[in-house]
Every structure is written in structure tokens, then in C-alpha cells.
N, C-alpha and C positions, 0 to 999 in steps of 0.2 A: 694478451696471451694468444688470441686468435691469430694475430700476425706472426708471432714467434713460432707457433705450430705450423703455419703455412710456410714460413721460411725454412724450417727444418725439413718438412716434406718436399718442398720444391728443390732444395739443394741435394736432397738424397735421391729423389726420383726424377728430377727434371731432366729433359732431354738435352738441354743446353744451359750453359752458365748465363746468368742474367746480371746486368748492372744493378746497382742498388736501387736506383730510381725505377728501373723496370720491375724489380721485385715488388716494390710498393704498389705499382700500377697493376701488376698481376693479382696482388692480394685484393686491391680495390675492385678489380673486375669480378672477383668471386663474391665480394661482400655487397657491392652496390647493385641496385636494380639496373636493367638495361637502359632505361631513360637517364638515370643518374650518371652512369658511366659514359654514355654518349655525350651528355652535357659537359662532363669533365674533359672528355676527349676533344670536343669542339673547342674548348678554351685552349688546351695545350697545342692542338694542331693550328689553331688560329694565331696564337702567339708565335709559333715557330715559322709558319708560312709568312706571317707579317714581318718578322725579322728578316727573312730571306728577301722579301720585297724591298724593305728599307735598305738592306745591304746592297742590293743590285742598283737601286736608284742612286745611293750615295757613291758607289763605285764609279758609275758612269759619269756622275756630276764631277767627281774629282779628276777623272781622266780628261773630261772636257776642259776643266779649269787648267789642268797642267799643260795640255797641248795648245790652249789658246792664250795663256798668260805667261807660261814659263819657257815655251819653245818659240824661238824667234826666227823668222825667215826674212831675208832681205826683200824678197818679193812675196806678197801674200798668195800669189798664184801657186807657188810651190806647196803651200800649206794644204790646199784643196787637192793637189795632185797626189801627195804622199799618203796622207792619213786614211782616206776612204779605201784606197787600193790596199794599203797595208792591213786594214781591219779585216777585209774579206779573205785575203790570202792567209793571214795568221789564224783566223778562225778555222778555215779549211784544213790547214796544217795540223792544228790541235786535234780536230776531229779524227783525222787520219792516223795520227800518232798515239794520242792518249786514249781516245774512245773507239779505236779500231773501226773507224768509218761509220759507226752507228750515229746517225744524225737525224732521226725522225723527230720532227719538230712541229710546232703549231697546235692549234686547237684540235685539228683532225687526229693528232696522235693521242690525245686524251680520250676522245670519243671512241677511237679504235680499241683502246685498252678496256674501256667500260663494256663495249659490246662483245669483243672477241677474246679478251684475256681476263675475264671476271674481275675487272677493276684492279688488276695487279700491275703496278707500274714499277719499272726497274729502279733500284735504289740509286743508280748512277745519275738519274735525272734530277735528283735532289741537289746536285751541284753542277752538273755538266751544262745546263742551260744558263746558269748564272755566269760561268766562265765565258762561254761562247758569245752570249748576247752582250756582255760587258765589253768585250773586245770589238765586236762588230759595230755596235751603236756608239760606244765610247769614242771610237776613232772616226766616226762620221758616217757610218752606215745609215741609209735613209729608211729606217725601220723603227718599230716600237719595242719597248721592253715588256709590255703587258702580257703578250702571249707566252714568252719565256717565264715570266713570273707565275702565270697560271699553271704552266706545266710543272714548274718547280713545286708550287703549293700542292698540286694534285699528287705528285710523287711523295711528298711528305705525308699527306693524309693516307695514301694507300699503304705506305710502308709502316706507318703507325698501326693501322688496322691489321696488317699481316703479323706484326710482332705480337699482338694480343689476340690473334686467331679469331677475329670477328667475321661475321657472315658476309656474303656477297653484298646484300643491301646496306649493311652497316659500313662495309668497306667503300662502297660507292658514295655513300653519304659523306664520309670523312674525306674522300678524294675531292668531292665537290666543295666541302668546307675549306680545304686547303687552298683550292683555286680561288674561292670567294675571298678568303683573307688576303691572298696575294693581290687581287684586283683592288680590294678595299684599301690596302696599304699604298698601292701605286698611285691612286687618285684621291686618297682620303675620302672615299665615298662608299660607305658600308651598304647602303640600299642598292647602289649600282652593282656592287659585287654580288649581292643576293640575286638580283635580276639576271645577271650574267649566268649564274649557275642554273636558274630555272629555264631561261630561254635557250641556252646553248648546250650546257653540259648534261643536263638531266632530261633531255628530250627522249621521250619514250620510256623513261624509268618511272615506275609508280611507287611512291612512298608518301607517308603522311607526317613523318617526324622531321620538321625543318628547324627546330630550335638550335641544333648544333651549327647550322648555317648562320643563324643570326648572331650567336655568340662569337663565332669565328670571324665574321665580318666586323663586329665591334672591336675585337681584339686587334685585328689587322689595322683598322682605321685609327685606333688610339695610339698604337705604336708609331704609325706614320705621323700623326699630329705631334707626338711628343719628341720624336727623334729627328725628323727631317727638317732641314732649314727651310725658311719661307720661300727662297728662290728656287728650291727643288720641287716644291709642291705644285700641283696642277691647279692654280687658283686664278680667278678673274674677279676683280672687285669693281671695275668700272662698267656700268651698263645703264641703259635708260629704263624707266618704268614702262610697263606694258600699256599700250593704248589700242583699243579695239579698232580705231580708225586706220591702223597700220596693217590690218588683216590682209589686204591685197598683196603687200610685200611678201608676207609669209606664205600665202598660197602659191605665188609664182616661184618663190625660192624652194618650196617643197617639190615642185616639178623639176626645177633645175638640178637640185641635189640628187633627186632620184635618177635622172638621166646621166648625171656625172658619175654616180656610184656604179651604174651599169658600164660606163666607159672604163672605169677603174678596174673592175673585175675582168672585163674582156681583155684589156691590155695585159693584165696579170697572167691570164691563161695563155695568151699568145707568147709572151716572153718565156713562160715556163716551158711550153712545147718547143720553142726555139732553142733554149739552152739544153734541154734534154736531147735534142736532135743533133747537137754538135758532137762530132767525132773527136773529142778531146778528153784527156784525163781530168779528174776532178780538180786537181791543182791548176791545170791550165784553164779550165772553165772559171775558176776563182780569179785567176789573173785577168782573164778577158772581162768578166763582170766587174771586177775592181777598176779596170781601166775605163770602162763605160761610165761607172759611177763617178769616178774622179773627174772625168770630162764634164759631166752634168753639174757637179758641184763647182767647178771652175767657172762655168758659164752662169750658174744660178746658185749662189751660196745658200739661199733658204732651204735647198734640198739637202744640206749637210745635217746629219743627225736627226733627232726626233722632230724638231721644228717647233716645239712649244714656245720658245722665245720669240719666234717670228709671229706666232698668233697673238701673243701678248703685246707685241709691238703694234699689230693691227688695232687692238682694242685701245691702245694708248695713243694712237695717231702718229706713230713713228715710222711710217712707211719709207720716208726719204732716207733714213739711216740704213735701211735694208738695201735699197737700190744703190746707194753709194758704195757698197762693198762688191757690187757686180760690174760686169762690163758695160751695163747701161749707164754707168756714171759718165761715160764719154759722150752721151747724148744730153741734150737739154731736157731736164726733168719737167715735163708738163703732164697734163691729164692723160693724153694719149700714150705717153711713155709708161706711166704707171699701169694703165689698162693692159697694154701689150705685154708688159713684164709679168703681170699677175696671170694673164691667160697662158703664157708659156710655162709658168711655174705649175699651174694646175695640170696642164697637159703632160708635162714631163715628170711630175711627181709619181705617177703610176709606173713609168718606166724605171725611175730611180729605185723605188721600193721593190719592184719585181726583180731587177738585176741584183739588188742587195740580198734578197732572200734566196732566190733560186740558183744563183751562181756559187753559193757556198756560205753566205753569211747566216746569222741567226737573229731572227726578230719576227715581229708580227705586223698585222694591218691595223691594230688599234690606233697607234699614234699617227701613222700616215693618213688614215681616213679622217681623223680629227683635224690634222693640219690642212689637208686638202679641203675639207668642209669649211674650215674657218677662212681659207683663202677664197673659196667660191663665194661665201657670204660677204666678205669684204669687197670683192670684185663687183658683185651684184649691187652693193650699196653705193659704190662710187660711180657706177654706170647710171644708177637712178639719179644721183646728184648731178651728174654731167648732163642728163636729159632735162634738168630743170625742176625736179621734184624737191620740195622743201621738207624739212623735219624728218629726214630719213633716219631711222634708228640703227645707226651703223654698228654699234657694239652688239646690239641684240641680234642683228642679222648674222654677225660673225658667230655668235654662240649657237643660234638655232641651225646655222649652216653646218656647224660641226656635228650636231646631233643628227641632222638629216643624212649627211654622207655616211656617217658611221652606221646608221640604221640600214641604209641601202647596201653597204659593203658587207657588213657582218650579219645581216638579217636579224638584228636584235634591237627593235625600237624601244622597248622598255628600258633596256640597259642604257641606251643613248639618252633617253629623256632624263632619267634620274642622275646619270653621270654629269650632264651639263648643269642640271638644277642644283646638285650638291656642290659642284666645283665653283659655281658662280654665285651661290646663295640666291639664285634666281627662281625661287619657288613661285613668284608671281608670273614667271614666264612659262608656266606649265601649259597654258593654252597654245601659244605659238610653237612651243617645243613639241607638243602632241600633234599639231597640224602638220608641221614639216616632217617630223619623223615618220608618221603613219603614211603620209603621201609618198615619201621616198621609198618606204618599205613596200607599199603596194605596187609601185612602179617596178621595183626590183623583182617582186614576186610575179608580176605579169610577164617579165622576160624569162624567168626561171623559178619554178616553184621551190626549188631547193638551192641553197647557197652554192654557186658554181665551185667554190673552193672545196666543198664537201660532196659534190654530186657524184664524182667517180666512186668514192667510198660507199655512198648510199646506194648507188645502182648495183654494186657488188654485194650488198648486204653486210658490209663490214662495220657499219655504224648504225645506231638506232635513228629512226625517224618518228614522226608523229603517228605512224601506223603501228599501233601496239601489237596487233596480231602478227603482222609481218616481221616485227622485231623479234618476237619469240621464235618464229620459224627460222629466221636467219641465225638464231643462236644455236639451233640444232646442227649436228654434223652427220652427214650421210653415212660415214663409215661406222658410226655407232649403231646403225639399224640394219646393217647387212648381216644376214645369217650365213656365216662362213662355214657352218657345219651342215649345209644343205645336202640332201642326198642326190648323188649323181649316178648315172648308169650309162655304160657304153652303148653306142648305137647298134653294135653287132652282137650284143649280149642276148642270150636266149630269153624268151618271154617268161620262162619259169623264174629266172632271177629277178625280174621285175615284180612278179607276184609274191616272191619271197620278201622283197622289200616292203610291199604293202602289208604282208602278214606280220612281220616282226618290227617294222619301223614305226616312227611316230610322226611322220611327215605326210602331208596330203598333196604335195607337189614335188615333181622330180625333174631334174635337168638331164637332157640327153646330150652326151658329149662324144667327141672322137678321140683318137690317140693323143692329140695335142691339147686336150681339154677345151677345144673350141666348141661353142654351143651350137647344137644342131636343131634342137627343139625342146619342148617341154611336155609333160604329161601331168594331169591331175587325177584325183580319185574318180571324179565324174567321167573322165575319159576312159578309165580302166574298167569301171563297174560293169558295163555291158558284156565284157568278155570273161568275167570271173567264173560264171557257171555254164560256160559253153566249151566246145572243143576248140582249144586255142593252139593246138599243135602246129597248125599251118600259118599262124599269125606271127609277124615280126614287130619289133618295137618301132621300126621305121614306118610301118604301115599305119600305126595308130597315133604316133606323136603329131604334134601340131606346132606351128610357129607361134611364138609369144606375141601378144598384141602390141608390145613395145619393149624396147631395151633401155635399161638404165645404165649410166656410166658413173664411176666414182666421183667425177667432178660435178655432177648434177647436184644442185642445192635441194634441200627438202621441199621448199616451196615449189620448185619446178617439178619435182617427183609427184607431189600431190596433184598438181595440175594434169600430169600424164595419167595418174590413176583415175581422175575424174573423166578425162576424155575417153579412156579405154574401158571404163566401168570394171576394171580388174581390181583384185585385192592383193595379188602377189605378182611380182615381176622380176625377171632375172637381171642381175648386174654383171656386165662384161667390161673388159678393158678395151684399149684401142685395137687389140688384135683379135677381138671377139672371143677371148678366153673367158670361160665362166668363172666368176668370183663367188657368187652366192645369190640367194633370193632376198628381196626386201619386201616387207608387207606394209600395206597402208595402215593397218591397225597399230603396228609398232610405232610409226611416226606420230599417229594421233595420240597414242598413250604417252609418248615422250613429250608432246606438246602440252598435254594435260598436266603432267608432273611439273613441267617448267612453269606453267601458269599458276599452279598451286604455290610453288616456291616464290615466285615474284609477287604474288598477291597476299602472301602470309603476313 
């Protein structure tokens, strides 16, 4: 009866028509407690985002299968020339035609929406990332599907929360739950999905209710386990038991992966700046980047696609099969051939991934960092064997190398540790995984305290960092605190007009302007008080006005403005535009009040 009454009222007074299942959820939202509805929401968002992850992985797997088994070329070299180039160009064309050029992608896009857009993600991202990344990676783009899956899941969680008019914190929680479920489904690793949310997405966000994250991760992982085929899953079954006598290998590998991770991000930044500096249209940039990627894939086929099959070949000892598909097959395959081949693959993987992503493709650094880390680990293992060391744990070094490089590239050591532990059933490898991941992470932090991929956004205050007070200040907007009804008076006005303002007005500070509204000076009640009870007939406004201690511009951030207030010891300062035209006054107390209200909202 309660539901029927709600249905009648909703259909009669509702602002918009709702689907039947939405009507039930709207009713449940009114009947259940906040915790109960969030738990239900976590399940629904987790299943939906998990299905999106399964769909994308299956789609890419089928595209790979089709072009590798159904499409035949007389010469294999044409295969690597055509498809990577086609993937990037097609993706860019779709972005320009179907999505009107809106292609903000990657983890930075999610963090931006959390900090600057109240965790409101466009509904288009619920499917746009799937389409774009499926074409890019399915046709051989050297990138990963995990970042697009995370963006898709976050869009699903955000739009679900918007539909049921949840608060900012609940919306952020479900956004993170969607991304968590997506990562969990991509790797069948629920704990890694939760760690990803805590380490990367929820940086600077304070909340205590994490149960929806857990149930979303479980739902995503279960769907992955049930629906995905074994050859699609990120799984490693062959490994050696952990032996503490092998600790020197892991300590050295931690340093190596940390330095390689730094190399990877530096190359990524340089390629990004290079492509942005090209005076070409977006489609021409895509053609250029696709050409570079195709060339790299022709020379080194392991750079084609995500590369997980290559890493599995390392753990199975099938390196010769990989080399036989490259131009190195024309050389006699010896130890030095394999070592040179792997060194070149490691060095060029950073270029292949960067050209894929920044020239117009869609993907992320998850899979490339894992592939590169596994290659570095295998390379390190065979070098040790070549030097005469016995009982080198080759498979373990491949696995922990993946964790170390991922930790250094993404600045997410816990995600890397649990991802590899869950994917390899290697819980007894926790000690070497922690050693290598933490060492690589500390080396990366030594070079740059913030992930270079996110540093530009962090410096501009567009994403949250671990500095919670600074996050709140960056969430404030200067225009909200400008008093645009400030009292102004012309510089040539009679002094009596000024005193009339004091008598009838409610302001204690005045702006002195000229005919073009350019600021000439300011006056406060303290400046005027000595002249109130004297003969002021011979006094002019110009004589008693003073220069402001500082000027504020609309583009100044609240954090910068507070620093100016502290330096000048002022409580009110004028805001002017680039032509020195007066806009209004801004007060220190209004910013502090806004900060306090925001702190209450975030801490509630």
C-alpha cells in the first residue's frame, strides 16, 4: 500500500516520468535508511559497471581473435602496418564525429570531475569510453583497457546517484564504487579494485562508509569470473615458492623497476608535449601517431595490443615464439639476441603507449606498466642466469617486476601488490611484492612527489591531493565571494556626497573611480572619521583617498587571495580586471566563512 501511494503521488507530482525499475528504487530510497540504500546502490552499480568491464574485455578479445585468425595477409608485416594505424585513426574520427571532439580520458578526468564538478560525470562516458578503447586496443593500440573501464564505471555510479538525487559524498562514493567494480572485473581482483579507489580516486576525500565499495568490487569480480573465458582473464598459474634467500634479487629489481618507471613517465610527458606542439589537425596527428605505432609493431610485435599474452609467454618460457614473429628471427637466436630484443622492447614500450594515447587513441597506463614491468623482470632474470647465478626465480621476478613498475608509474603500491597477488594466487609472495613495489614507489616519489601524469592538474588546484585543507580552498570559487554591490564614488564628487554615503549606506569601505570605472583609490571609515566633525569644505576626495595595499584579479584562486590578505594584513581588498576597472570588494571573512561551511559539508 505504501508503494502504491508513492507511485500515485510520484506520477501525479513528479517532475519527470520514471521507468518502472526507477520508480521502485525511488520508493526504496524513501523507505530504506541511508546505509541500506547505499548498500543496495553499491550492488546495482557494481553489477552494471562489472558488466561494462566484461563487455569491453570480451569485445576487445573478439576483435583480436577476428583480425588474428579470420583476416589473412600474404605477408605478416602488412598486419602490423594496417591495424594499429587504423585503430587510432578510427578512434579519432569517431570522437570528432559522434562525440563532438570531447575526448577527456584517463584517471585525471575522473579526479577532475570529483574536485571541480561535484562528482557529476557526463552520461556519454557510460558508453563512449567502451567504443573508443575497444577500437584502439582491439586493433592493436599499445595501451590498456583498465582506465577506460574505470571511467565508464565512474560514469555509471555518478549518473545513478544523480538519478536518485544523492548528496555529493554519496555521489562520490558511488562514482568510486563504479570504478572499483570496473577494475575488479577487468582483473578479477576485488581487493585491488578497492585499493585503486582508496589510493587514486578518493585522495583528499573524507568518508567512513566503504561497504558499498566492497560489495561493488565483489559484484564486478564475480561477473568477471562467471562470464569471461579463461584466456581473457589476467591469470598466472606458474610460479616458484618464495625463498628468503632470493631477497637480493628482489631488492635489486625494486631499484631497477623504480628507475624504469621514471623513464616511462618522462618519455610519456615528452611525447605528449611533442604531439601537442605539432601544427597539425587532430586527424593528421592521429595519422602520424598511428604511423609511428605501426612501425614499432612491425619491428617489435610484442608492442601490439595490451601485451598480456607476451607476459604469459615469459612465465611459460615461450620467449622463442615471440622472437620468431619479429625481424630478430633473421638472427641466430642466442642469449645476447634475447637480451637485446627485450631491452629494445622495454625502451620502446614507453614510446608505443604514449603515441597511442596522445595522438588520438583511447587507453591507459595500467596494462602498459604491467607489460613493461613483466618484461623488465624477465630481462633481469635471464641476465642473472647469464651471469652464472643458479636457481633464479624467473616467474616470481616477472610477477614482482609487474607490481614494481605499476607502482612507480601509477603511484599506487597497494593496488599493484594486491593486483599481482590476486591474479597469480601468490599470497605467499606478499613480502617480495611489498619490497619491490614500495622501493619503486619511493624512487618515483623522490623524483616527483605527485604523479607526473596528474601534476599539472594538481598544481592548478583542479584535482584533490593529500593536503585536505588545500583541497577545500581549491574547491571555492573567487567569483562567489566578490561583493559586486560595493559602493563606489567618483574621484571628482563633492565631499558631501561621500559623507552622505557614510550616513545612509551600510558599507565600511568605498572604491574611488573615474569616468571609465578605473580604480583610483579606496577609503575606509577609519580614513573618513577624522573629518566628520571638522570643517571639510576645502577637502576633496582625492586628498584623503589612499592606494589599496594590493589588488585582486578574478583569476586569482582563493588560496592565493588568502596569502595576499596575510601579507598585507588587510581584511578587504578591491577586485579589478585586466584594464584596472573596478569589479567589487572581496573580504577575508567571506572566504573563511565559505571555507568553514565547506568543511562542515565534507565532514558531515
